[in-house]
C-alpha positions in Angstrom: 128.0 94.1 80.2 124.9 96.0 80.2 123.2 94.6 83.3 124.4 94.4 87.0 123.1 91.7 89.1 122.1 93.2 92.7 121.4 90.5 95.1 120.9 91.4 99.1 122.9 87.9 99.5 126.2 87.3 99.9 126.4 85.3 96.7 125.0 85.2 93.3 123.0 82.1 92.6 124.4 80.2 89.6 127.5 82.3 89.4 131.1 82.2 91.0 132.7 85.2 92.3 136.1 85.6 90.5 137.0 89.3 91.6 135.9 91.5 94.6 136.2 95.1 93.4 135.3 96.7 96.7 132.5 98.7 98.3 130.4 100.6 95.9 127.3 103.2 96.7 124.7 105.5 95.0 122.9 108.5 97.2 120.4 111.0 96.9 119.2 113.6 99.3 115.6 114.4 99.2 113.4 117.3 100.6 109.7 117.5 100.3 108.8 121.0 99.6 106.9 123.2 102.2 103.4 122.2 100.6 104.4 118.7 100.6 104.9 118.7 104.3 101.5 120.8 105.1 99.9 118.0 103.2 101.4 115.4 105.0 101.2 117.1 108.3 97.2 117.1 107.7 97.4 113.5 107.0 99.1 112.8 110.4 96.0 114.3 112.0 93.7 111.7 110.5 96.3 108.6 110.8 97.0 106.1 107.9 99.9 106.1 105.4 101.3 109.6 104.4 101.1 108.7 100.7 103.6 111.8 100.0 106.4 110.3 101.8 105.8 107.0 100.3 106.2 108.2 97.0 109.1 110.5 97.7 111.1 107.7 99.6 110.2 105.1 96.7 111.7 107.7 94.2 114.6 108.3 96.2 115.5 104.5 96.7 115.2 104.1 93.0 117.4 106.8 92.6 120.1 105.9 94.9 119.7 102.2 93.6 120.2 103.1 89.9 123.4 105.4 91.2 124.9 102.3 92.8 124.5 100.3 89.7 126.3 103.0 87.5 129.0 103.2 90.0 129.2 99.3 90.1 129.4 99.5 86.1 132.5 102.2 86.6 134.3 99.8 88.5 133.9 97.0 86.2 131.5 94.8 88.1 129.1 92.3 86.6 127.2 92.2 90.0 126.8 93.9 93.7 126.2 91.3 96.4 125.0 92.5 100.1 123.2 95.5 98.8 121.5 97.4 101.5 119.5 100.7 101.8 120.3 103.0 104.9 118.5 106.6 105.4 119.3 109.4 107.8 117.6 112.8 108.4 119.6 115.8 107.8 118.7 119.4 109.0 115.4 118.2 109.8 113.8 118.9 106.4 116.1 116.5 104.2 116.6 112.7 104.3 119.7 111.1 102.9 118.9 107.5 101.1 122.2 105.4 100.2 122.1 102.2 98.6 125.5 100.1 99.1 127.1 96.7 98.4 130.2 95.0 97.4 130.9 95.3 93.7 132.1 91.9 92.1 132.9 90.3 89.0 131.1 87.0 88.6 131.1 84.0 85.8 128.4 81.6 85.5 128.8 78.2 86.8 128.3 75.3 84.5 126.1 72.3 85.4 124.7 73.6 88.5 121.4 72.3 89.9 118.7 74.8 89.9 116.6 75.2 93.0 112.8 76.0 92.2 110.6 77.5 95.1 107.0 76.8 95.1 
């Protein structure tokens, strides 16, 4: 069981859920340093995308997702369904990012029709 399937739906296409293991999550708390906040603050004057924060949040979501996968593996899951991200600010200088979902054990369903989207 090397890979965990992670989906935002309540089912895994082509698989049957055989056991629900419970809620699982991965989280991280990130803070941009003073220099990053200064650069980002200057960018707000001109308007547009604040690339420093985009990079920070993308990296944080990836970390939270990898921790979710590790947690699901530790529970013996083969998949996580209903995966979501949530964020909240902490102490005006930090952001918490959590990835959460339901850890499940699935098995492939034989002879299931495949739907192709075009």
